[in-house]
C-alpha positions as CSV (number, residue, x, y, z in Angstrom):
1,X,140.9,172.4,24.1
2,X,143.0,169.8,26.4
3,X,141.6,166.7,27.9
4,X,142.1,166.2,31.5
5,X,143.7,163.6,32.7
6,X,143.5,161.7,36.1
7,X,147.0,161.4,38.0
8,X,147.9,160.0,41.4
9,X,149.2,162.2,43.8
10,X,150.2,162.6,47.8
11,X,147.7,164.9,49.5
12,X,148.4,165.9,53.1
13,X,148.5,161.7,54.2
14,X,151.1,160.1,52.0
15,X,147.6,158.1,50.6
16,X,147.5,158.1,47.0
17,X,144.2,159.3,45.4
18,X,142.8,160.1,42.5
19,X,142.8,164.5,41.3
20,X,139.2,165.0,41.2
21,X,138.2,169.0,40.2
22,X,137.2,168.5,44.2
23,X,138.7,168.5,47.7
24,X,139.3,165.9,49.9
25,X,137.8,166.6,54.0
26,X,139.4,165.6,56.5
27,X,138.0,164.7,59.7
28,X,139.1,164.0,63.3
29,X,137.9,161.6,66.3
30,X,139.3,161.0,69.5
31,X,139.1,161.8,73.0
32,X,140.3,164.8,74.8
33,X,143.8,164.9,74.8
34,X,144.2,162.2,71.9
35,X,146.2,164.5,69.5
36,X,143.4,165.8,67.1
37,X,144.9,169.3,67.1
38,X,148.5,168.3,66.6
39,X,147.5,165.9,63.9
40,X,145.4,168.3,62.6
41,X,148.3,171.1,62.3
42,X,150.7,168.2,60.6
43,X,147.9,167.0,58.1
44,X,147.6,170.8,56.9
45,X,151.4,171.3,56.0
46,X,150.4,169.1,52.9
47,X,150.4,171.2,49.7
48,X,147.0,172.6,48.7
49,X,145.8,172.0,52.8
50,X,143.8,174.4,54.7
51,X,143.4,174.0,58.5
52,X,139.9,175.0,59.9
53,X,140.4,175.2,64.0
54,X,136.7,175.3,65.6
55,X,138.8,176.7,68.9
56,X,140.7,179.4,67.1
57,X,137.3,180.6,65.6
58,X,135.5,180.4,68.7
59,X,138.3,182.3,70.3
60,X,138.3,185.1,67.8
61,X,134.6,185.5,67.8
62,X,133.6,184.4,71.1
63,X,136.4,185.7,73.4
64,X,136.2,185.2,76.8
65,X,132.3,183.8,76.4
66,X,132.9,180.3,76.5
67,X,133.4,179.3,80.3
68,X,132.2,176.1,80.8
69,X,131.2,173.1,78.7
70,X,127.4,174.3,78.3
71,X,129.1,177.8,76.7
72,X,130.9,175.6,74.3
73,X,128.2,173.4,73.2
74,X,125.6,176.9,72.6
75,X,128.8,178.8,70.7
76,X,130.0,175.9,68.6
77,X,126.4,175.5,67.2
78,X,126.1,179.2,66.2
79,X,129.5,178.4,64.4
80,X,128.9,175.9,62.2
81,X,126.3,177.9,59.8
82,X,128.5,180.7,59.2
83,X,131.6,178.1,58.1
84,X,129.8,175.8,55.9
85,X,129.4,177.4,53.0
86,X,133.4,178.5,53.0
87,X,134.2,175.2,53.9
88,X,132.0,173.6,51.1
89,X,133.6,176.9,48.6
90,X,137.0,175.4,49.6
91,X,136.2,171.9,48.6
92,X,134.7,172.7,45.6
93,X,137.8,175.0,44.6
94,X,140.0,171.2,44.8
95,X,141.2,172.3,48.4
96,X,142.1,169.5,51.0
97,X,140.1,170.9,54.0
98,X,141.3,169.6,57.5
99,X,138.7,170.0,60.0
100,X,140.2,170.4,63.7
101,X,136.5,170.0,65.1
102,X,135.6,167.3,67.0
103,X,133.9,164.3,65.0
104,X,133.1,162.5,68.2
105,X,129.4,162.0,68.1
106,X,127.2,160.9,65.6
107,X,125.2,163.8,65.1
108,X,128.9,165.8,65.0
109,X,130.3,163.3,62.2
110,X,126.6,163.7,60.2
111,X,127.2,167.6,60.4
112,X,131.0,167.2,58.8
113,X,130.2,164.1,56.7
114,X,127.2,166.3,54.8
115,X,130.0,168.9,54.1
116,X,131.5,166.1,52.0
117,X,128.2,164.6,50.7
118,X,126.8,168.1,49.7
119,X,130.1,169.0,47.5
120,X,130.8,165.8,46.0
121,X,134.0,165.8,47.9
122,X,135.9,162.9,49.0
123,X,136.6,162.3,52.9
124,X,138.4,160.7,55.5
125,X,137.8,160.4,59.1
126,X,140.9,159.7,60.9
127,X,139.8,158.0,64.8
128,X,142.8,158.6,67.3
129,X,142.1,155.6,69.7
130,X,144.1,156.2,72.4
131,X,143.6,154.8,76.3
132,X,142.2,157.0,78.8
133,X,145.6,156.8,80.7
134,X,147.5,158.3,77.5
135,X,144.8,161.0,77.0
136,X,144.8,162.1,80.5
137,X,148.6,162.3,80.8
138,X,148.3,164.2,77.6
139,X,145.7,167.0,79.1
140,X,148.3,166.9,82.0
141,X,150.8,168.0,79.8
142,X,148.9,170.4,78.5
143,X,147.8,171.9,81.3
144,X,151.7,172.8,82.3
145,X,152.5,174.2,78.6
146,X,149.3,176.6,78.6
147,X,147.8,177.1,81.8
148,X,145.1,179.4,80.3
149,X,143.1,176.0,79.3
150,X,144.2,174.6,83.1
151,X,140.1,175.2,83.9
152,X,139.1,173.1,81.0
153,X,141.9,170.5,80.6
154,X,141.1,168.5,84.1
155,X,140.4,165.5,84.5
156,X,136.9,165.9,85.8
157,X,136.0,167.5,82.3
158,X,137.5,164.7,80.5
159,X,135.2,162.2,82.1
160,X,132.3,164.3,81.5
161,X,133.3,165.2,77.9
162,X,134.1,161.3,77.4
163,X,130.6,160.6,78.1
164,X,129.0,161.8,75.0
165,X,131.8,160.3,73.0
166,X,130.9,157.8,70.2
167,X,133.4,155.2,68.3
168,X,132.7,155.9,64.2
169,X,131.1,153.0,62.7
170,X,131.1,151.9,58.9
171,X,127.4,152.0,59.4
172,X,127.9,155.5,58.9
173,X,129.2,155.7,55.8
174,X,132.5,157.1,56.7
175,X,136.4,156.3,55.1
176,X,137.6,155.6,58.4
177,X,141.4,155.2,59.5
178,X,142.3,154.3,62.7
179,X,145.2,155.4,64.6
180,X,145.6,153.4,68.0
181,X,147.5,153.4,70.9
182,X,147.4,152.4,74.6
183,X,151.2,153.6,75.4
184,X,151.5,156.5,77.8
């Protein structure tokens, strides 16, 4: 019987960490247009990484049913119990799970952090701390590139959703990495 050894490796980020039997949960926080989904796709290209996108699951399970912010809240809440055991199984299998779910409020982060705590897996929260101007300019570009999103990616929706945004704090028990830019 061989003895397990700890080895330092690059897991989805360039940061070294010890290999354990459990994976790492990667969370993303930032306002609309901050680049959470783009970063999630990049991170998930790493070895032994799995991307779980809230938008993709919602669109598949509830096509044409999410027509406003209240409907999003309703269906997003229904999605969480469905995915909880699946995500925990992936973490326990030693995979890095990149969550393209907003970690933008204290309650959202509590649920996401719970996935890590319940499995004993490591976690990291990447906070994309960008100016409103940058986020709004990215939303304008996204409306042009993806016209089907134009009704949701408006300045009015941005300000409405941003009114709920709560920046993460160390008191939440999170391993926070901040990526900051105010350039447009």
